[in-house]
N, C-alpha and C positions, 0 to 999 in steps of 0.2 A: 632297642633304642638306648644309646649311651647317655651318660650324665653330662658329657661335655657338649655345650651348645655350639651349633654350627654358625648361628647368626643370633646376635643380641640387639634388640631394639630397646633403647632406654629413653623414656620420657620424651618421645618424639612429638614435635609440634610442627604443623605445616600451616602457614598463614595464607589466607585468602585476600583478594584485592579489597580495597576500601569500598564499602557499599554492598558487599556480599551479605547473605542472610546470617552469617556468623563470622567471627574473627578467624577461627581456625578450622580447617578441614579435618585435621587430626590434632587432638589435644591431649598431650600427656600419655601417649600409648607406650607401654612397656611389654615386650613380647619376645619369646625365644623360639628358635627353630632348631631341632636336634637332627643329627644324621639319621638316615633311614626312617624319616617321619614324614607323613602327609598331614600338614597343618591346614585346616580350612579356616578362612576368614569370611564370615557371613554377616549380612546386614542389608538394609534397604538401600536404594539409590540415595546418594548424598551422605551415607554413613562414613565415608572416607576410606573405604577398603581398597579401591583402585589407586587412589593417590598414595596410600601407604605402600602399595606394591611398586609404583613408579618411583617413589623416593629411594627405594633400595637400588633401583637400576640407574638412578641419576637422570630420570626422564621427566621430571616435573616441568611444566610450562613456565619456566622462570622468565622475568622476575615477578610476574603477577601472582603466581603461586610458588611459594618457596619454603624451604625448611627454615624455621626461626628458632629452633631449640632442640636439644637432645642429641643422641648418638645412634649410629648403626654400625655395630662392631662385627667385622668379618676378618678372621685370621689376625686378630689383635690390632687391626687397623680400623679407624673410624672412616667409613666410606664417605661421610659428609665433609671430611677434611683433606682427603687425598687429592693429589694433582690431577688435572683432567686426563693426562696421559695414562696414569695408573688406573683411573676409572674406566677408560676405554679398554684397558687390558682385562680388568675384572669383568666388564660387561661382555658376555658371550663366552669367554674362556672359563670363568668360574661361576658366574651367575647369569642364567639365561631366562628369557621370558617367552611364553606362548600367549599370543594375543587372542582376543575374543573373535574378531572377524578377519580371517586370513585374506579375504579379497581386498581389504584396505591395507593390510600389512605387507602383502606380496606385491612386487613390481609387475604390472601386467605386460610390460614390454620385454621382460627377460625370462628365460626358461627357468624351471624349478632347479635344475642341476646347476646352472650358472649362479643362481642366488645363494644356494647353499655353499657352493664352492667359494664364493666371495667371502663368506664368513671365515672359512679356513685360511684363505690367502691374507686376510686382514691380520690374523694372529700368528700365522706360521708360514715358513718358507718350505714349500714342497714342490717337487716336480709335477708338471701338469698331469701325467698319467697316474701318479700316486694319489694326487688330490681327487681325480675323478673316481678312482677305485674306492677311496674313502667315502665319497658321497654315495656311490652305489651301495656300499655296505650299509650305511645308515638308512637309506631308503628301504632296503630289504629288512632291516631290523624293526622298522615301524610298520612292517607288513603291507607295504604298497606293492600292488601287482606289477610285474614286469618293470623293474627299476630302470632298465635301459630306456624304455619308452617314456617313463615318468620324467627321467632326467632331461629329455629333450622336449617336454611338453610345457606349454604356457599355463598360468594359473586358471584361465577361463576354460581350459580343456579338461579340467579335473572336476570331480564332484565335490560337494561341500566337505564330506568326510575325508576325501583324499587330500584336499587342500589343508585341512587341519592336521593330518598326518605329516604333510610336508613341513608345516610350521613346527611340529614337534621334532622332526628330523633336524631342522635348522637349529633348534635350541639344544639338541643333544650332540651335534657333530663334534664339539670340542670337549665333550665329557665334563660338563660343569658339576660343581658340588651342589648347587642349588638351582632348582627350576621354579619359576613363578608362572602359574597358569591363571590368567585373568578371564574368567567366564568362558573357558574354551569349548564348552558343549552347549551353550545356551540356544544357539540357532539350529542345532542338529536334530534329526529324527531320533526317535527313541532307540532304534537298533544301532544306528551309527554312534549315538551318544554312548551306548553301552560298550561298543568296541573301543572308542577313544578312552573311556574311563579305565577299561581293563588294560589297554596299552600303557597308559600312564602308570598304573599300578605295577604292571609287569616290569617296565623299565626301571622304576624306582626300587623295586626289590632286587633286581639284577645288579644295579649299579650302586645301591645303598645311598641314593641321592636324597637330599632334603627337598621337599616339595611344599610350596605355599600355594594353595588353591583358593582363588577368589570366586565366590558364587552366592546366589540367593536361593538355590535349589536344594531343599533339604533331602530330597530323594538321593541326590548325588552325594551329599554328606553321609547318609546312611550306607551308601555303597562302598566307599573307600577311605573315609576319614579315620585318622588316628586321634587327633585332638581338634577341638573347635574353639575359635575365638569369635565372639559376637560383638559387633560394633554398632553404635547408634550415635548419630550426630558428632562423629569424630572421637568418641570415647569408647574405651574397651569396657563393655558391660559385664562380660562373663567369659571365662576361658576354662576348659577342662577336657578330660577324655570324652570321646564321642558318646560312649555309653551313658555317662552322667548327663551330658547336655540333652540327649534325645529322650532319656527315660525320666530324669528328675532335674529339669532346669531350675535354677535357684531364683533368677531374676524375672521380674514381671515382663520385661521386654522380650526376653527369650521365650517365655511361655506364650506371649501373644504371637510371636512369629511362628512357633510350632503349631499353635491352634489354628492359624490361618492356612496351613498347608492342606490342600484339598485331598481327602482320603481317597483310596482306590475302591472303596465300597460304594456302589451306585445307590443313589436315592431312588425310591419308587414313588411315582406319581400316577394316579389313575386318571386317564383321559376320558372325556365324555364318549360313551360307546357309539353314539350316533353323530359324532362330530363330522361336519361336511369336509369333503376333500377340496381344499382350496387350490392346490397346485398339483398337477398331474404330468409328470415327465415320463416319456417312454422312448426307448431306442435312441437316446442321444449319442451322436458320434461327432468326433472332431479329430482331424488329422492335420498336422503342420508339416509343410514341405519346405526344405531348404536345399541349397546347392543347385547344380545344373546351370543352364544359361550360357553366356558367351565365353566364360573363362574355363569351361570344361570341368568344373568341380562336380563330384559325384552327387546325384540327386539323392536326398535323404528324406524319408517319411517317418514321422513320429505319430503314432496313434495315441493321442493324449487322453481321449475319452472313447470307450468302446461299449456301445449298446447298453447305456446306463438308463435304468428306469427307477423312479421313486415317486412316492406320493407324500404330500404334506397336508395334514389335517389342520383345521383351525385350532389355534392354541397349542399346537404340538411343536416340540423341538427335535429335529433330526440332526444327529451329529454325523459328519463325514470325516473319517480318520484314515491315516495312512502315511507312508513316508513321502519325502519330497520326490516329485516326479510321478506320483501315483495318479494324478489327474484331479485332485480335490479342488484346487483353485481354478483350474480350467472349467470344471463343472459349474462352479459358482458364477463365473463370467458368462458361460453359455446361458444360464438361467436368467441373468439380469440383462442379457443381450449386449454386453460389452464386446463380445465376439460372436460371430455367427456360426451356428452349428452346421455341419455338413448334411446331416439328416436327423430324423427323429421328430417328435412332437412335444409341445410344451403348452398344456392347456391351463388357462386361468379364466374362470367363468365361461367354460365351453368355447373359448376363443383360443386358437392355436397361435401363440405369440411368435412362433418361428416363421409363420407365413405373412406376418404383418410387415409392411414397408416402414422404414424409419419414421416417416411423417405421421404414421398412424399409431406409433407406440406411445406417444406422449400421454394419452389418457391412462395407459396401463403402468407407465414407469413410476408414477407416484405411489402405486400400490406395492411395489417391490423396491426396497432400498437396501443399501449395503454399508456395512461398517468395516473399514479396512484395517489391515494389520498395523500399519505405521501411520498414525494420524498426522504426524508432523510432515510427512511427505504428501498428504492429501488435503491439508488445510492451507489455503492461500496465505503465505506469510505477510502479504501486503494489506490484507483485510483485517479489520477488527472482528472479534468473535461474533458480535451481533450481526454484522453484515453476512458473515459466512453462513450462519444458521438461517437468516431471513431470506437468503438469495433464492432458494427453491420456491417458497411461497410467492415471492415477488414476481418471479418469472411466470408464474401461473395466474397472475392478475390479482393477488390478494392486496388490498390497500396497505400502504406502508405502515400506518399507525397500528393496524391490526396485526401485521406480520411481526413488528417489533414488540408488541404486547405479548405475542405468543413466544417470542424469544425469551423474555423474562420468565414465563411459565416453564419453558423447557429447561432452562438453566437451573431453576429451582428443583425440577423433577429429577435431574441427573446429579443433584447434590452440590451444585455451585450456586453462587448468588448472582443477582442481576448486574452487579458491578463488573462481572466478568465480561459482559458484552462490550465494554469499552477498551478491553485489552487485546493484545496481539497474541497469536499462538505461542510464540517463543517465550512468553512470560509465564507459561504454565508447565507443570511437571508432566511426565509421560502419562500418568494415570488421569490427570485432569484433561489432557488433550484427548484422550480416548473418550472421556465423558462428553466432550464437545462434539466429537465425531458421532456419538450416539444421538445427541440432541439434534444435530443436523439431519441425521437419517429420519428421526421422528417428526421433523418439522412438516413433512408432507402427509402425516397420518397414515403410514403404510399399513398394510395387512400382513405383509411378509417382510422379515428382516433377515438378510444374509450377512453373517459375521465371519470374516475370513481371518483366522488366527488373531482375534482381537485382544488377547491377553498374553501372548507368547513372550513379549518383551518387558512385561511388568513384574515388579517385585511381588513376592508371595502375598503380602498384606494388601497391596493395591489390587492385585489380581482377585483376591477374595471379594473386595468391595465392588469391583466392576462386574464380577459374576453375579453377585447378589443384585446389582442394579439390573442386569439383563433379566434375571428371574422375576424381579418385581415388575418391570415393564411388561414382560410377556403376560404375566398373570393379570395385571391391571387392564391392559388393552386387548387381551385375548389374541395376542400376536402369534403368528406362526414363525418359527425361526429355523434357518439352515445354518448350523454352527460348524465351521471348518476348523479343525485343530489336529496337531500331532501329539498333543499332551493328553494321554488317556485318563489321567486323574481329573483334568478339567472336564473331559467328555463325560466321565462318570457322574459328575455333580449336576450337570445342566441338561443332559440329553435324555429324551424319552426313548428314542430308538437310535440305533447306530448302523451306519453303512461303512463297511471297511473296504477301502479301495486299494488296488494293486495293479500297476501297469495299465491304468485307465479303466479297469473293470471293477465292479462291486463283487467282491468274492464272498462276502457274508453280510447279512442284514437281519436285524431282529431287535427285540427289546434289550435295552442297555444292560439290565441286570442279568438277563439270560446269556448275552454275548460274553460278559465278563466272568460269569460263574462257570459256563460250559461252552467255550468257543469251539466251533465245529471245524473251521478251516485251519490248516496248519500255519498259514500266514498270520492269522489272528492270534493263534497260540504263541507264535514267535514274537509278535509285538508285545503281548502281555508279559511274556517271560523276560523281555529285555528291559522292563521298567526299572530304573535304578531305585534301590531301597524298597522293592516291592513288598517284602514281608512287613516292614515297619509301616509303610503307607497303608497296608491292609489292616492295621490296628494291633499287630503283634508287638510284643516288647522287644526292643533292640537287644541282641545278644552277642553280636560279633565282637571279639576282642581284637586288640592291635595285632598286626601281623608280625611285629618285631619280636 
């Protein structure tokens, strides 16, 4: 790392609209990025880290959110003062950004090759053949298979990891001096996440690029960071080498963030030896068919769940882990009968739920409830929270006064106040919405709770609170839980037993501590080996030094 800064942010202030929870999203931040450095900016949602990144790119949603003070110096120019034409030239050619969700950043109507080629044609005049060759070269550099095929593919035809690689290729095509990566691995599986992190590090070393990496995942920090800047409520709380931040943080806020990171060491909980089997699934199968029909498309079959069997004891939490496409969420939807299994059996109280007609399921549905990954997408935005939670009991004939009295009790149980009943979902944070989703699931007093990736989108501190809430509720009501997750650290903290799924099959099943300490299947071994920052998450002192 050289002494000359590549980018200097001086006393930056970003103002929020009148009526916001605070006047400034970013308040007086001073920070530098050096060549050949990976600088991580970490903090909870609302800390200002993403708006800080967007201000560098000139992408703030002005005029409601705008820079009201400070400087961003790049190549002796203040990017906040340059003409729009100059900013367009800087954006992409010299400073590029990799966004969190490529499906919203990529145009679904244009092929990957055309979208990357458009970046080149905006900044350079090249013959069509030379431009195509350049795009194919960058697709190969980010290790996408068969660049010719990827060039002609649309975003929906690629996997999540491939779309993210395409976004990285788009950011790299003009060989910028700075890459800003805003939560680029948050929604990815652990193995894909590891590949993307290593790709970013490989390219950064090869091109000696400066990288600003926005994240709330400290495992990712431990994997590739050189320096770390910690933000809270728009202020820079602490900045220093990654070894100092992870081993000896100075500020209380940094200490609290690190303390909230779920360790990779499983907790051990003794279940009742004679606990009853509440749910017994055997031989579950589900195949999805697409294509065929009048237009001559090839018929395609996808075996999403293959001969899966598992049992759930009263009071037990079984975790289902695996990559996207492994069949975890499909399995959850089969159990709750949101989709119909092709074959198999699912016994609850010696009744095979798979053989019941829809009209006969009502008595059993209240006993199995689900908490979804994205509460904002599953909470009716037109209803107040009280009505959302009370709706289930009301549909089952509970008197209105009793149903709303229970709403107040449930809101208190999940850590909110009764005043929350009169507000709409959009008035709450992500963690609070997830608590509302849990309260809605508990309103019918279920015996089984199915949680599908319920903490994957939450900050580490909020994630810790929600996991503690799940544990408290399980223990208080002797609930059985099926916990779907791709985060093995989360699984280690809450699950008694683990089912590892791959290509629709359970390839390994056992006690959580046993699976983590001595995995038998090579796929499980690969998953555990891919966890970013595994040694630090396992309790070891961070020892890696900067690669520079």
